[in-house]
C-alpha positions as CSV (number, residue, x, y, z in Angstrom):
1,M,9.5,-6.1,40.6
2,Q,8.4,-4.6,37.3
3,T,11.1,-3.8,34.8
4,F,10.4,-1.3,32.1
5,K,13.1,-1.9,29.6
6,Y,11.3,-2.2,26.3
7,I,10.4,0.5,23.7
8,E,8.3,0.3,20.6
9,V,10.2,1.2,17.4
10,A,9.0,2.0,13.9
11,C,11.6,1.4,11.2
12,G,10.8,3.3,8.0
13,G,8.0,5.4,9.3
14,P,5.2,5.4,12.0
15,R,3.0,3.0,9.9
16,Y,5.6,0.2,10.5
17,R,5.2,0.4,14.3
18,G,4.5,-2.6,16.5
19,L,8.0,-3.9,17.2
20,L,9.1,-3.9,20.8
21,I,12.8,-4.1,21.5
22,N,15.0,-3.8,24.6
23,K,16.0,-0.2,24.9
24,D,19.7,-1.2,24.9
25,E,19.3,-2.4,21.3
26,L,18.3,1.0,20.0
27,P,21.9,2.1,18.9
28,T,21.9,-0.9,16.5
29,Y,18.7,0.2,14.9
30,I,20.0,3.8,14.7
31,K,23.1,2.6,13.0
32,Q,21.1,0.7,10.4
33,A,18.7,3.6,9.8
34,V,21.6,5.9,9.2
35,K,23.1,3.5,6.8
36,D,19.8,3.0,4.9
37,K,18.9,6.8,5.1
38,A,15.6,5.7,6.6
39,P,13.4,7.2,9.3
40,L,13.3,5.6,12.7
41,Y,10.9,6.3,15.5
42,R,10.7,5.1,19.1
43,S,7.9,5.3,21.7
44,L,7.8,8.0,24.3
45,Y,7.0,5.4,27.0
46,L,8.7,2.3,28.3
47,Y,7.0,-1.1,28.5
48,D,7.4,-4.2,30.6
49,E,6.9,-7.9,29.8
50,T,3.2,-7.6,30.1
51,A,3.1,-5.2,27.1
52,V,5.5,-7.5,25.2
53,A,3.1,-10.4,25.6
54,Y,0.1,-8.2,24.6
55,S,1.9,-6.9,21.5
56,Q,2.8,-10.5,20.4
57,E,-0.8,-11.6,20.8
58,K,-2.6,-8.5,19.3
59,G,0.1,-7.2,16.9
60,T,-0.4,-3.7,18.2
61,L,-0.3,-1.6,21.4
62,K,-3.1,0.7,20.4
63,D,-5.6,-0.6,22.9
64,Y,-3.1,-1.6,25.6
65,V,-4.0,0.1,28.9
66,G,-1.4,-1.5,31.1
67,P,1.3,0.3,33.0
68,R,3.9,2.4,31.3
69,H,7.0,4.2,32.4
70,I,9.0,7.1,30.9
71,D,12.8,7.7,30.6
72,T,12.8,11.0,28.8
73,V,10.1,13.7,28.6
74,L,10.1,15.3,25.2
75,L,8.9,18.8,24.4
76,D,7.8,18.9,20.7
77,I,7.9,22.4,19.1
78,D,6.1,21.6,15.9
79,K,6.7,23.8,12.8
80,G,3.3,23.4,11.3
81,Q,2.5,26.4,9.1
82,N,5.1,28.6,10.8
83,S,8.3,29.9,9.2
84,D,11.7,28.3,10.2
85,K,12.6,31.6,12.0
86,L,9.4,31.6,14.1
87,T,9.8,27.9,14.9
88,L,13.3,28.5,16.1
89,H,12.2,31.5,18.2
90,K,9.5,29.3,19.9
91,A,12.1,26.7,20.7
92,Q,14.4,29.3,22.1
93,S,11.6,30.7,24.2
94,V,10.9,27.2,25.7
95,A,14.6,26.7,26.5
96,H,14.7,30.2,28.1
97,T,11.7,29.3,30.3
98,L,13.4,26.1,31.4
99,V,16.5,27.9,32.5
100,N,15.3,31.2,33.8
101,D,11.8,30.5,35.1
102,L,12.0,26.8,36.1
103,E,15.6,27.0,37.1
104,L,16.7,23.9,35.2
105,S,20.4,23.6,34.5
106,T,21.4,23.5,30.8
107,S,23.2,20.3,31.6
108,S,19.7,18.8,32.5
109,F,18.2,18.9,29.0
110,R,19.2,18.6,25.4
111,S,17.8,20.3,22.3
112,Y,17.4,18.7,18.9
113,F,16.4,20.0,15.4
114,S,13.9,17.4,14.3
115,G,14.2,18.0,10.6
116,T,11.4,20.6,10.6
117,G,10.8,21.6,14.2
118,Y,12.6,21.2,17.5
119,H,12.6,18.7,20.3
120,I,13.8,19.3,23.9
121,A,14.6,16.2,25.9
122,I,14.4,16.3,29.7
123,P,15.3,13.1,31.8
124,N,12.6,11.8,34.0
125,S,14.8,12.3,37.0
126,A,13.8,16.0,36.8
127,F,10.1,15.1,37.2
128,R,10.1,11.7,39.1
129,F,7.1,10.4,37.2
130,V,6.2,6.9,38.5
131,P,5.1,4.1,36.3
132,G,1.4,3.2,36.0
133,E,-1.7,3.0,33.9
134,T,-2.4,6.7,34.3
135,L,1.1,7.9,33.5
136,P,0.3,9.3,29.9
137,W,-2.5,11.4,31.3
138,Q,-0.3,12.7,34.1
139,V,2.5,13.6,31.7
140,K,0.1,15.3,29.3
141,Q,-1.6,17.4,32.0
142,T,1.7,18.3,33.6
143,M,3.2,19.5,30.3
144,R,0.0,21.4,29.4
145,K,0.4,23.2,32.6
146,L,4.0,24.1,32.1
147,F,4.0,24.6,28.3
148,P,0.5,25.2,27.0
149,D,1.7,26.2,23.5
150,I,3.7,23.1,22.5
151,D,2.3,20.1,20.7
152,H,0.8,17.7,23.3
153,M,-0.1,14.9,20.9
154,I,3.3,13.2,21.7
155,Y,2.0,12.4,25.2
156,M,-0.8,10.1,24.1
157,R,-0.4,6.5,25.2
158,T,1.0,5.4,21.8
159,G,3.1,8.5,21.2
160,L,6.2,8.1,18.9
161,Y,9.0,10.5,18.1
162,R,11.9,10.6,15.6
163,V,15.2,9.2,16.8
164,A,18.3,11.4,16.6
165,H,20.6,11.1,13.5
166,T,17.7,9.7,11.4
167,I,16.3,11.4,8.4
168,N,13.1,13.4,8.1
169,Q,11.9,12.4,4.6
170,K,9.6,15.4,4.3
171,S,12.4,17.9,4.6
172,S,15.4,15.7,3.6
173,K,17.0,16.9,6.8
174,Y,18.2,14.8,9.8
175,K,17.2,15.1,13.4
176,I,20.4,16.4,15.0
177,P,21.4,17.3,18.6
178,L,22.3,20.9,19.4
179,T,24.1,22.4,22.3
180,Y,22.3,25.0,24.4
181,T,24.5,27.7,22.8
182,E,23.8,26.5,19.3
183,L,20.1,26.6,19.9
184,M,20.1,30.1,21.4
185,E,22.7,31.7,19.1
186,S,22.5,29.9,15.7
187,S,20.5,31.2,12.7
188,T,18.0,28.9,11.0
189,D,20.4,28.7,8.0
190,D,23.2,27.4,10.3
191,I,21.0,24.7,11.8
192,L,19.6,23.6,8.4
193,I,23.2,23.2,7.1
194,K,24.1,21.1,10.1
195,A,21.0,19.0,9.5
196,L,22.1,18.0,6.0
197,K,23.8,14.9,7.5
198,P,23.6,12.9,10.8
199,R,25.6,14.4,13.6
200,I,27.1,11.2,15.0
201,E,30.2,13.1,16.3
202,F,28.1,15.3,18.6
203,P,29.9,15.5,22.1
204,Y,27.2,13.9,24.2
205,T,27.2,14.3,27.9
206,T,25.0,12.5,30.4
207,L,21.9,14.6,31.3
208,V,21.8,15.0,35.1
209,A,18.7,16.2,37.0
210,D,17.5,15.9,40.5
211,S,13.7,16.5,41.0
212,E,13.9,20.1,39.9
213,L,10.4,19.9,38.2
214,E,8.8,17.4,40.6
215,E,6.6,20.1,42.2
216,Y,4.8,20.7,38.9
217,V,3.8,17.1,38.4
218,I,0.0,16.5,38.3
219,T,-0.6,13.6,40.7
220,T,-4.3,13.8,41.3
221,V,-5.9,11.7,38.5
222,P,-9.7,12.1,38.0
223,R,-11.7,9.0,37.0
224,N,-13.4,11.1,34.2
225,R,-10.4,11.7,31.9
226,D,-9.4,11.4,28.3
227,V,-7.1,8.4,27.7
228,A,-6.9,8.1,23.9
229,G,-6.0,11.6,22.9
230,K,-8.4,14.1,21.3
231,V,-12.1,13.2,21.6
232,L,-14.5,14.4,18.8
233,E,-17.6,15.5,20.7
234,P,-21.1,15.6,19.2
235,K,-21.2,19.4,19.3
236,K,-24.3,19.8,17.1
237,I,-26.8,17.9,19.3
238,V,-28.7,19.9,22.0
239,T,-25.9,22.4,22.2
240,C,-27.6,24.4,25.0
241,V,-27.4,21.5,27.4
242,Q,-23.8,20.9,26.5
243,T,-23.0,24.5,27.2
244,L,-24.7,24.4,30.6
245,Y,-22.9,21.2,31.5
246,N,-19.5,22.5,30.5
247,R,-20.0,25.6,32.6
248,G,-20.3,23.6,35.8
249,A,-22.4,24.5,38.8
250,Q,-22.8,28.3,38.9
251,E,-24.0,29.8,42.2
252,G,-27.4,31.2,41.9
253,S,-28.6,28.9,39.1
254,R,-27.4,25.4,40.3
255,H,-30.8,23.8,40.9
256,T,-32.5,25.1,37.8
257,T,-29.6,24.1,35.6
258,L,-29.4,20.7,37.2
259,L,-33.1,20.0,36.4
260,R,-32.6,20.9,32.7
261,I,-29.5,18.7,32.3
262,A,-31.0,15.8,34.2
263,S,-34.2,16.2,32.1
264,H,-32.1,15.9,28.9
265,F,-30.4,12.7,30.2
266,R,-33.8,11.2,31.0
267,R,-35.2,12.0,27.5
268,S,-32.0,10.6,25.9
269,G,-32.5,7.2,27.7
270,V,-29.6,7.6,30.1
271,S,-30.2,5.7,33.3
272,S,-30.6,7.6,36.6
273,K,-27.5,5.9,38.0
274,A,-25.4,7.2,35.1
275,A,-27.1,10.6,35.3
276,K,-26.2,10.9,39.0
277,A,-22.5,10.1,38.2
278,A,-22.5,12.8,35.5
279,M,-24.2,15.4,37.7
280,L,-21.8,14.7,40.6
281,E,-18.9,15.4,38.1
282,W,-20.7,18.6,37.0
283,N,-21.3,19.7,40.5
284,G,-17.6,19.7,41.5
285,D,-18.4,19.8,45.2
286,S,-20.4,23.0,44.8
287,L,-23.5,21.5,46.4
288,N,-23.7,18.6,48.9
289,D,-23.6,15.2,47.1
290,E,-26.9,14.2,48.7
291,E,-28.6,17.3,47.3
292,I,-27.3,16.4,43.8
293,L,-28.6,12.9,44.1
294,K,-32.0,14.0,45.4
295,Q,-32.5,16.6,42.7
296,T,-31.5,14.2,40.0
297,E,-34.0,11.6,41.2
298,Y,-36.6,14.4,41.5
299,A,-36.1,15.3,37.8
300,Y,-36.4,11.7,36.7
301,N,-39.5,11.0,38.8
302,R,-41.3,14.2,37.7
303,G,-40.4,13.6,34.0
304,Y,-39.8,17.3,33.4
305,K,-39.3,18.3,29.7
306,Y,-37.7,21.6,28.6
307,G,-37.8,22.7,25.0
308,C,-36.2,25.4,22.8
309,N,-38.4,28.1,24.2
310,D,-37.3,27.5,27.8
311,S,-35.8,30.8,29.0
312,M,-32.6,29.2,30.3
313,L,-32.0,27.0,27.3
314,K,-32.9,29.8,25.0
315,S,-30.3,32.0,26.5
316,V,-27.5,29.6,25.4
317,C,-29.1,28.6,22.1
318,N,-26.7,27.9,19.2
319,P,-27.9,28.1,15.5
320,Q,-25.7,25.1,14.7
321,C,-27.8,22.8,16.8
322,I,-29.7,20.2,14.8
323,H,-32.9,21.2,16.7
324,Y,-32.5,24.9,15.9
325,K,-35.6,26.5,14.5
326,H,-35.5,29.7,12.5
327,K,-37.3,31.8,15.1
328,D,-35.5,35.1,14.2
329,Y,-35.0,36.1,10.5
330,L,-32.5,38.7,11.6
331,V,-30.1,35.9,12.5
332,D,-28.6,36.1,9.0
333,V,-28.2,39.9,9.2
334,L,-24.7,40.2,10.6
335,T,-23.0,43.3,12.0
336,P,-19.2,43.9,11.6
337,D,-18.9,42.8,15.2
338,N,-20.7,39.5,14.4
339,M,-18.5,38.9,11.4
340,Q,-15.3,39.8,13.4
341,E,-16.2,37.2,16.0
342,N,-17.0,34.6,13.3
343,L,-13.6,35.3,11.7
344,R,-11.8,35.0,15.1
345,K,-13.5,31.7,15.7
346,R,-12.5,30.4,12.2
347,L,-8.9,31.5,12.5
348,T,-8.4,30.2,16.0
349,T,-10.3,26.9,15.7
350,D,-8.3,23.7,15.8
351,F,-9.5,21.7,12.8
352,T,-7.6,18.6,13.8
353,G,-9.8,15.6,13.1
354,K,-12.3,17.8,11.1
355,S,-10.4,18.9,8.0
356,Y,-8.5,17.2,5.1
357,D,-5.4,18.6,3.5
358,L,-5.6,17.5,-0.2
359,A,-2.6,19.6,-1.2
360,K,-0.5,17.8,1.5
361,A,-1.8,14.4,0.4
362,L,-0.8,15.2,-3.2
363,G,2.7,16.2,-2.1
364,H,2.2,20.0,-2.2
365,P,2.4,21.0,1.5
366,Q,3.3,24.6,0.5
367,L,-0.1,25.0,-1.3
368,D,-3.5,25.6,0.2
369,C,-6.2,23.1,-0.6
370,I,-7.8,22.1,2.7
371,F,-11.3,20.6,2.9
372,Y,-13.0,22.4,5.9
373,P,-16.3,21.6,7.7
374,G,-19.2,23.3,5.9
375,E,-17.8,22.7,2.4
376,L,-19.1,20.7,-0.5
377,I,-16.4,19.3,-2.7
378,T,-17.1,17.9,-6.2
379,I,-14.9,15.3,-8.0
380,F,-15.8,14.7,-11.6
381,G,-14.2,12.9,-14.6
382,P,-15.1,10.6,-17.5
383,T,-15.6,6.9,-17.1
384,G,-12.4,5.2,-16.2
385,S,-10.6,8.3,-14.9
386,S,-10.5,6.8,-11.3
387,K,-12.9,9.2,-9.6
388,T,-14.0,6.6,-7.1
389,T,-10.4,5.6,-6.5
390,L,-9.5,9.2,-5.6
391,A,-12.5,9.5,-3.3
392,H,-11.5,6.1,-1.7
393,N,-7.9,7.3,-1.3
394,I,-9.1,10.4,0.5
395,A,-11.4,8.4,2.8
396,L,-8.5,6.2,3.9
397,G,-5.9,9.1,4.3
398,Y,-3.6,7.9,1.5
399,N,-0.7,10.2,0.8
400,H,0.0,10.2,-2.9
401,G,3.5,11.6,-2.6
402,T,4.9,9.3,0.0
403,D,2.8,6.3,-1.1
404,S,1.7,5.6,2.5
405,I,-1.4,5.9,4.8
406,D,-1.4,9.1,6.9
407,E,-3.6,8.2,9.9
408,S,-3.6,11.9,10.9
409,Q,-5.6,12.6,7.8
410,Q,-8.2,9.9,8.5
411,L,-11.6,11.4,9.4
412,S,-14.7,9.7,10.7
413,T,-16.3,9.0,7.3
414,L,-19.7,7.9,6.0
415,Y,-19.0,6.5,2.5
416,L,-22.2,6.2,0.4
417,S,-21.0,3.6,-2.2
418,L,-24.0,3.6,-4.4
419,E,-22.4,1.8,-7.4
420,L,-20.0,-0.8,-5.8
421,S,-21.0,-3.6,-3.5
422,D,-19.9,-3.7,0.1
423,W,-17.5,-6.7,-0.2
424,Y,-15.8,-5.1,-3.2
425,M,-15.4,-1.8,-1.5
426,H,-14.0,-3.6,1.5
427,R,-11.5,-5.6,-0.6
428,R,-10.4,-2.3,-2.2
429,S,-10.0,-0.8,1.2
430,L,-7.7,-3.6,2.2
431,Q,-5.7,-3.2,-1.0
432,I,-5.2,0.6,-0.5
433,I,-4.3,0.2,3.2
434,A,-1.8,-2.6,2.6
435,G,-0.6,-1.5,-0.8
436,V,-1.3,-4.9,-2.5
437,D,-3.0,-6.0,-5.6
438,K,-6.3,-7.9,-6.1
439,E,-4.7,-11.4,-5.9
440,A,-2.8,-10.7,-2.7
441,A,-5.8,-9.2,-1.0
442,S,-8.1,-12.1,-2.1
443,E,-5.6,-14.7,-0.8
444,N,-4.7,-13.0,2.5
445,Y,-7.8,-11.1,3.3
446,E,-8.0,-12.4,6.9
447,E,-4.5,-11.5,7.8
448,L,-4.7,-8.1,6.0
449,Y,-7.9,-7.2,7.9
450,K,-6.3,-8.2,11.2
451,R,-3.4,-5.8,10.4
452,S,-5.6,-3.1,8.9
453,A,-8.7,-3.1,11.2
454,D,-7.5,0.0,13.2
455,Q,-6.9,2.0,10.0
456,L,-10.4,1.1,8.8
457,A,-12.3,1.8,12.0
458,H,-13.1,5.4,11.0
459,L,-15.0,4.3,7.9
460,S,-18.7,3.4,7.6
461,V,-20.1,2.3,4.2
462,Q,-23.7,2.3,2.9
463,T,-24.5,0.7,-0.5
464,V,-28.3,1.4,-0.7
465,A,-29.3,4.4,-2.8
466,P,-30.8,6.9,-0.4
467,T,-32.9,10.1,-0.7
468,I,-31.5,13.5,0.5
469,N,-33.6,13.2,3.6
470,Q,-32.2,9.8,4.4
471,I,-28.7,11.1,3.9
472,R,-29.5,13.9,6.4
473,E,-30.9,11.4,8.9
474,R,-27.9,9.1,8.7
475,I,-25.5,12.1,9.2
476,I,-27.4,13.1,12.3
477,E,-27.3,9.6,13.6
478,L,-23.6,8.8,12.9
479,Q,-22.2,12.4,13.2
480,P,-19.3,11.8,10.8
481,A,-16.7,14.5,10.0
482,M,-16.9,13.7,6.3
483,V,-19.4,12.2,3.9
484,I,-18.6,10.9,0.4
485,V,-21.5,10.4,-2.0
486,D,-20.3,8.1,-4.9
487,Y,-21.9,9.0,-7.1
488,I,-24.7,11.6,-7.1
489,D,-26.6,10.3,-10.2
490,L,-27.7,7.3,-8.0
491,V,-29.2,9.5,-5.2
492,E,-33.0,9.3,-5.4
493,T,-34.7,12.5,-6.4
494,P,-38.3,13.6,-7.0
495,S,-39.5,12.1,-10.4
496,K,-40.6,15.4,-11.7
497,Y,-37.0,16.7,-12.1
498,N,-35.1,16.5,-15.4
499,E,-31.4,15.6,-15.5
500,Y,-30.2,19.2,-14.9
501,D,-32.7,19.8,-12.1
502,Q,-31.7,16.5,-10.4
503,I,-28.1,17.5,-10.3
504,K,-29.0,21.0,-9.1
505,Y,-31.3,19.6,-6.4
506,I,-28.7,17.2,-5.1
507,S,-25.7,19.5,-5.2
508,H,-27.5,22.4,-3.5
509,S,-29.1,20.1,-0.9
510,L,-25.7,18.6,-0.1
511,S,-24.1,22.0,0.1
512,S,-26.7,23.2,2.6
513,M,-26.3,20.0,4.5
514,A,-22.6,20.5,4.8
515,V,-23.1,24.0,6.3
516,Q,-25.9,23.0,8.6
517,Q,-24.2,19.9,10.0
518,D,-20.7,21.6,9.8
519,I,-19.1,18.6,8.0
520,I,-17.2,18.0,4.8
521,I,-19.3,16.5,2.0
522,I,-17.6,15.1,-1.2
523,Q,-19.8,14.3,-4.2
524,V,-18.6,12.3,-7.1
525,S,-20.1,13.0,-10.6
526,Q,-19.8,12.2,-14.2
527,V,-18.8,14.7,-16.9
528,S,-21.4,16.1,-19.3
529,R,-21.9,14.3,-22.6
530,E,-19.9,16.8,-24.7
531,Y,-16.9,16.2,-22.5
532,S,-17.2,12.4,-22.2
533,R,-14.7,11.7,-25.0
534,N,-12.6,14.8,-24.4
535,E,-9.4,14.4,-22.6
536,V,-9.2,18.1,-21.8
537,L,-11.5,19.1,-18.9
538,D,-12.3,22.4,-17.4
539,L,-14.4,23.8,-14.6
540,Y,-17.6,23.5,-16.6
541,A,-17.1,19.8,-17.6
542,G,-19.3,18.4,-14.8
543,K,-22.6,16.9,-15.6
544,G,-25.2,19.5,-14.8
545,S,-22.7,22.3,-15.3
546,G,-23.7,25.5,-13.5
547,A,-25.3,23.7,-10.7
548,I,-22.2,21.9,-9.6
549,E,-19.7,24.7,-9.7
550,N,-22.1,27.1,-8.0
551,A,-22.8,24.8,-5.1
552,S,-19.3,23.5,-4.6
553,R,-16.5,25.3,-2.7
554,K,-13.9,23.1,-4.5
555,V,-14.1,21.3,-7.8
556,I,-11.6,18.6,-8.7
557,G,-11.4,17.1,-12.2
558,L,-9.8,13.8,-13.1
559,N,-8.4,13.4,-16.6
560,G,-7.5,10.0,-17.9
561,Q,-8.8,7.1,-19.9
562,A,-9.7,3.6,-18.6
563,N,-6.9,2.0,-20.7
564,S,-4.2,4.1,-19.2
565,A,-2.7,4.2,-15.7
566,N,-1.7,7.8,-16.1
567,K,-4.2,10.3,-14.6
568,T,-4.2,14.0,-13.9
569,V,-5.8,15.6,-10.8
570,N,-6.9,19.2,-11.6
571,I,-8.1,21.6,-9.0
572,F,-10.4,23.7,-11.1
573,K,-12.1,25.6,-8.2
574,N,-10.7,26.3,-4.8
575,T,-12.5,29.0,-2.9
576,D,-9.9,30.8,-0.7
577,G,-7.1,28.5,-2.0
578,E,-4.9,27.8,-4.9
579,L,-5.4,26.1,-8.3
580,F,-2.9,23.4,-9.4
581,K,-2.7,20.0,-11.0
582,T,-0.8,16.8,-10.2
583,E,0.1,13.8,-12.3
584,V,-0.7,10.5,-10.7
585,E,-0.5,6.8,-11.7
586,W,-3.2,4.2,-11.0
587,T,-1.7,1.1,-9.4
588,P,-3.1,-2.4,-8.9
589,S,-3.5,-1.6,-5.2
590,F,-6.0,1.2,-6.1
591,R,-3.5,3.8,-4.9
592,L,-3.1,6.8,-7.1
593,R,0.6,7.3,-6.7
594,R,2.1,10.7,-7.6
595,T,4.5,10.6,-10.5
596,Q,5.7,14.2,-11.0
C-alpha cells in the first residue's frame, strides 16, 4: 500500500527547494525558521517513497510525473498590484462563498494572512481527492471551477506555499493564522499589526470536514491536458488556423473547417496519424469519428493548400501573424472603437511569461518599469560599466535586491552574444545562477550545471554576428519572448551606411521587429565619444544619439568605471512609466547586487 507521508520543503526561499522530509518533521523546521527569521516553504502535494528515490537521484522533482496526494487544499488570494484593502475584501468574499454558497462550516477551513495576501486552507476530507499522477490537474480544474478569480499557479505539480509563522521577507510580515471572525471583521491595519511577529499562541483546532465539496471534484481527465502549468503557445504563426481549431467543430462549417486545418497540418509536416488525433480532439464528438478520419485522409491524399486569400481563413485573419500581408492600407487608420478594443485587450491581457519587471528586480516593486512585448529597450554605458552584466542578469531573472534568482521573471530568451564566446557566456551564467566566483565555477562546473540546468533551460545563445534579416528569421524559428542583442555595433549592416546611419538602421529595425513579433528586444550599445570619459550620463549619451532614444521605449544608462565595483543604473526614458536610479555593486559572481 502506498504511503504518502513526505513533503518537499525549501528553507530560506523557493530556490532552496529539493529536500523531502517526513511531514511529521515539519514543526521542527518551523521552529528553526522562526528562530532564524527565515522563510520556509512546503509543497502543496504529498509524496511517497518513489518520489524520494527520484529526488535523491535527480536532485529535483521538477520532472517527476509519479503519483501525488494532497492533505490540504490551499486557496491563494494573491495581492499582486491590488491595495491591502481590496486584497482583504477578496479573501472575505472567498470565505463568504465557502460558508454561504458551498455550505462549508467555519470549522472546516482556516484563514491565514500570508505576509502580503491571504491563504485559506481546506482539508482534503472536504474534497476526497484520491492520489495519482493526474491529481494536480484535477485539483487545478476543480478550483478553477469553484474560484476562477484566485491564483491557480499553486496547483501546479511542484507548487510550494509559505508555512505559517514564517516571515515574508518582501513585506517583513509573518504568515499568521486568523479566526473566521478576525478575517471577516478586522481591518487591514489590525491584521498587519498582528503579522509583525509569529502567532505561535494561536488557538488551533482540528479542521473537520466530511465530503462537503466532493460533488465539485473534476474526475474526468482528458488525455490532452496541460501538466506543467502555463504553456506559451506560438500565437503568431498561422493565427487563422489556430483560431479555427480553438473554436472547435461548428455546425454548418465542420467539413470545410476540417479541410483547412488538416491541410495546414500536412503542409507543416505533421503525420496523418497525428493529424487524426488532433482532429478527433477538435471534433469533440460533433461528427462521427469515422467521418473525421475519412475527411482527414481525404485532405492529405488530395494535397489541398489554402492561402491567405481563402475566404474562410481571410475571415479570421490577424495582422500579428508572421504571414500577414499589408493588403489593406486602412488597417492602420483606427476608429475610437478600434482603439477602445485594443486598450481593453492590453489592460486585460495576462503578461505572465511575456513581460519583465525591472523595477521589481531592482528592489522597487512600487515603481513602474515593466518590459512589455512590442518594446525595444536600450542599455548603454561606457566601457567597463557592466552593460553586458546587467543584460545577462536580466536574461537569468536575477533579483538585485534579494540577491537571488527569480524564476518567475525568466523568459524564453535568445541572447545574441556577439562579443563574448559561448563557453565564457556559459561560465558566467553558472556564476550568476549559483552566486559563485570564477574559480569556484571553473572547479565545479559539472556539479553547478547539474544543479542549474533547469534555470538555464530558457536561454539560447548565438555568438555569430548576424544581419537584421537573420535575426528576424531566428526569432520566427525559435519564438522567444525576449531577445538580447549584445551589442549592436557588431550587427552586420549595409556597407554604405556611416556610423550614425548604422545605429539608426539597427535600432529602428529592431523596434519594428519587436512590434511585429510581439516580443521584448533589448539592445546593448556604447556611449558616444564625447561621453566615453564622462561619469555623468544622460538620455542623449548613447552612441548614435537621436536614433536610439527615438526608437526605444525605455533607455537605461549604466554609470561606472572598470576599476570600480560601484555602478549606477539610471532609467533615462520609460514610456508610460517612472524614472529612477539605483546603486548596484559588481560582484565576482557577475551579479549586480543592489547597495542602496
